[in-house]
N, C-alpha and C positions, 0 to 999 in steps of 0.2 A: 461356476468359477471359470474365469478366463485364464487359459494356460499360455504363458509366453513360450512360444516354440523354440526360440533361440536359447532361452535359459534351460529348457528341458534337454535340448541337444547337448548343451555344455555339461549338464549333470550326467547324462549318459556317457559322454566322452570321459568325464572324470571317473566314472564307475569302472572303467576298463583299466585304471591304474592300480596295481597291487597295493594293498594297504589303505586304500581310500574308502571312506565310508560316505555314502551319498544317501540323503533322505529325500524321498519323493512323497508327495501327497497321493491320496488314492486316485484323484483325477489324473495326476501326472503318470502314475503307474498304468492306469487304464489307457491313456493316450499312447504310451510307449508299448502297449501290448503285453504288459506284465500283470499277472493276476496272482492272488494268494493261493497257496496250495490248498485244495479242498478235496483231495482224493481220500478214499477210505484207507484206514490203517490196515495192515495185514490181518490183525486180530479181528477187526470189524468185518472184513471180507470173508474170513473163515466162518464167523458166526452167521453171517447172512447166508452163505452157501449151505451150512448145516440146517438152518431154519427152512430154507427153500426145499431141501431134500426131504425134511420131515413133513412139510406140507404136501408134497407130491407122493406121499406114502400110499399104502393100500387101504387106508381107512381104518386100520386097526392100530394105528400109532407106530407101525413098522414101515421102514422104507423098503421099496422094491429094488 
């Protein structure tokens, strides 16, 4: 998709105005350096940490 740079710049200026809703395509968002949030949730991070701790145990199913 060909992104019109001046239109994108106008959308980004509009987005700085309180109460304004601006819709961007995925391509426009990527061009502007905006990305969807893909970080782990706090719950997922805790679960992952606990799983890693158990895998690093002493081989008897107990963590060291």
